[in-house]
N, C-alpha and C positions, 0 to 999 in steps of 0.2 A: 523812543520818540525822537524824531529828527530835530536837532537844534537849528532853527531857521532864523535867518536874519531878514530884515525888511529889504525890499528892493532899493536900489540907489535912488537918491532924490531925483524926481522928475520922470522916473520910469513907471510905466503902467502895465498891468496884466489884464487880459480879456480873453474871451473865447475867439477862436479862429472863425473866419467866414470864407465862403468860396472866393471872394474878391482877394483874399490873401494868398491864393495858391502859388503864384509866381514868386512872391516875396519869401514864403516859407521854404520853397524848394531851394532858393538861393542860400538860405541859412543852412539847410540840410547839406547841400553840396559843399559849402565852405568848411563845415566840420568834417565831412567825409574826406575831403582832400587832405586835411590835416591829420586825420586818423588812419586813413587807408590808402592815400595817394591816388584816389580816383573817386569820381562822383558815383554814388550808388542809387540816388533817388532821381525821379523825374516827375514832371507834371502829370503825365498819364497815370502813373502808379499811385501818386498821392490822391488824385481825383477819385480813382477807384476805391481807395481806402476810405475817403471821406463820404463817398456815396454808397458804401456798403450798407446792407439792411441793419446790421448791428452797430452802426456808427452814429453818434450824436455829437455834432460839432459843438453844441452849446455846453454839454456836460463833459465831454471826453477830450477836449483840446484847450490849450492855452497858448497865447503868444504874448511876448513882452516887447513893448515899444520903448525906444529911448525918447528923450525930450523932443526930438525932431520928428517923431512919429514913425521912425524906421523900425521894422521888426528885426530884433536882434537875437531872439530865442523862440523856440517852439517846443511844446511837449504834447504828447498824445498818450492816451491810455485806452486799453480795451480789456474786457473780461472774457476769460475762457474757462470752461469747466475743467477741473482736474479729476484726480482719482479719489475715491473714498470720500465723496461729498465735500470736496474741497474746491474752492475757486482760486484761479490764478489771475491776477491783474497784471498785465504787461504794460510797463510805462517806459517811455524813452524821451530823453531831452536832447535837443540840438541847440548849439550856441555858437554865434560867431566867435572865432578865436580871439579877436581883439577885445571881447567883453568877458573873458574868463577872469576868475578870482574876484568877482564883485558880488558874489552871493546869489546870482541870478539862477544858476543851475540848481543850487540848494533850495531856493525858494520854490521853483517849479516841482522839484521832487517832493517837497513837503506838501504841495497841493495835491499831487497824485496820491501820496500816501494817505492824506486825510480823506480823499474820496474813497480809497480802498477800505479804510477803516469803517466807513459807513456801511459796508457790505457784511461786516462781521456779525454773525448771529450765533446763538448757543449751539446749534447743530451743524453749522457750516464754518469751516476754517477758511482763511484767506491768506494767500501768499502773494506778496508783491514781487514781481520779477522785472529786472532791468537788463535787457539784452543788448548785444552789439556794443559792448564796451571795449574799445580798442586796447590791445596790449601797449600801444604807444601812449595812451592817454592816462598817465599816472595820476593826474589830478583827479579825474573822475573815479579811478579805483580807490584812491585814498578817501575821497568823500563818502563813497558807499561803505567802505570798511568802517569808518568812524561812525556811520549811521546804523551800524549793526547788520549790514548785509554780508552774506557769505558767497564766495565764488563757487558755483555748483557745476559749471560746464565751461569747457574751453574748446574752441573750434578753430579750424584753420581754413582759410580761403586758398584754394589751389587753382593754378592756371596752366594752360598749355597753348602755345602758339599754333594756329591752324595754317601753317605755311606750306605743308606738303600733304598729299593724300595719305590717309592712315591705312595700315594693313587691313585686309578684309577680315571680318569676323569669322570665327570657326565655330560651327554649331554641332551639337550632338544630334545624331540621326533621328532621335525620337522627339526632338524639339521643333516646333513650328513657330516661327516669329512673323508677326504681321502688325501693321499700324493699328492704332486705336480706332475703333469704329464708333463715331458719335451716334447717340440714340440707341446703342446696343450694349456697349461694354461698361457703362458708367458704374453700375452697381457691383459687378464682378470685380472691377479694378479697385473700387473703394474698399471692398471687404479684404482683398489680399494686401493692398497697400497698408491698411490699418494693422493687419496681422503682422506684417514684416516690421512696421514701425514700432510695435510694442516692445521689441527687443532693444531698441535704441534708448540711450540715456536722454532724459528730458521729455520722454514721450507723454503726450496728453491726448486722450480720446477726442475725436472730432465728429460732430454730427455731419451727415452727408452733405447738407447744403453748404456748410463752412468748408469742408474738404473740397467740394466741387469748385467753389469760388477760388480757392488757393491753388488748385492744380490743373484746371482745364482751360487756362488762358490761351494755349496754343495746342489743340488736340493733334495737329499734324506732327508734333515732336514727341509723341508718346508711342512707345512700342511695347508690345506684350509678347512674352514667350509662353507658349502653350505646350502641354503634354496631354494628349487626348483632349478631354473637355475641361481642363482646369488650367488656370494661370499659374505658372511656377516662377516667373521672373518678370520684371518691369523696369522701364526707364521712363521718367517723366522729365521733359526738357522744356526750355523756353528760350527766347531771344530778347536781349535788351542791350542798348548801347553798343551795338556791333559785336556783342559777345553771345555765344551759346552757353546757356546755363543748364547744368544737371540739377534739377530740383530734388529728385529722388531716384536712386538706383537700388534695386533690392532683388534678392533671390530667396525663395522660401528655403527653410533650413534643410529639408530633405534633398534639395537639388544643388546644394553648395559644393564647392571644391571640384566642380566639373568644367570650369571655364566659362560658365554661363554669364557671370557678372562681367568678365572681360569682353565677351562677345557683344553683350548689350551696350557696353560703353563704347566699343569700336563702332557699332552701328550708329549710335547717336553722334559720335565724332564725325563720321563720314557724312551724315546729313548736315551738320553744321558747316563742314568744309564745302559741301555742294552748294550751300546757300551763300557762300562768300563771307561768312563771319570770320573775324580775325582771331578770336581766342575761344577756348572752352574753359569754363569756370565752374566751380562747385565749392560748397562748404561742407566740411566733415568734422565730426567729433574726433579730437586727438586720441581719445581712448575708446574709439568704436570697437566693440567686442568681435566684430566679424573680420577685422583686419582690413577695413576699407582703405585706409591710408596707404598700405603696402600695394594694393591693387592700383591706386591712382599713380603712385610713384613708378610702378612698372610701365605704365603707358607714357611716362615722361613728364607728368605734371609736377609742378614745384610750388612750394609755399610762397604766397604773396603777402599775406598778413595774418595775424591771429587776433581773436577777440573772445570775450568771455560773457557769461550770463551770471548776474548776481541775484540773490533772492533773500527775502526776509519774511518770516511768518509773522502775521499781525495778530 
């Protein structure tokens, strides 16, 4: 059980409302600048999260106000099904750096943990996961370790400046690559994307509706590699804050070690460059079994920051 202290005198906690959107993003960006040296959140993305069908602001969010009514911290949790009848509750806390070491983050983590404990049943296990803990944020890591959380995943954010045209991709003669076709490719892409993802650490199965919401924000940045009538490789991209993001790059096991991953990466890089984006970014498991980090290093990407996921079974 997390040893929780009360909030400082005059501070109050409540659920977030849509009117808090801009204030919450300011809190997120302030911590992200301290942890990652760049803002990762924006109002459009947070609004999409809050308005998602499986989101409930009243039960899944908390904001802390100081005595002047300023929002200084924000927490959000959501439930995702895991494997073997297990639920995972993902909880994340953001805090203005000037308000650290006052027990505020510990208080919000306690609220998220208590909410997650309410889901525990005899036949269903619950794991509370805390993602995006920066390697730089030693205070957060120590808090989680003292509360019984284990580090289960370490990831690296990698970047590449898009200041010159990339080399042209090289394709196997049997491979046909084409852009994603909305209204036609959704189910086929979903099946293959889940198949590839199962080999990755931290994989959790997703229902089609959840997968679609997470991956199809910009269908024009999705490319599929086909051999005959089957998808054998894919790259799912997006654009945010003048950066091109690789959300997922994958090749089915029987088609690996033939240069297909490199070709798909170069194709997406060229599209980012054509659109005038300044950087190509992605997040990768440092222990990815397919050797993905070596591929990204070969194209010139470098580590920008590292972060971890912590978990505790309840």
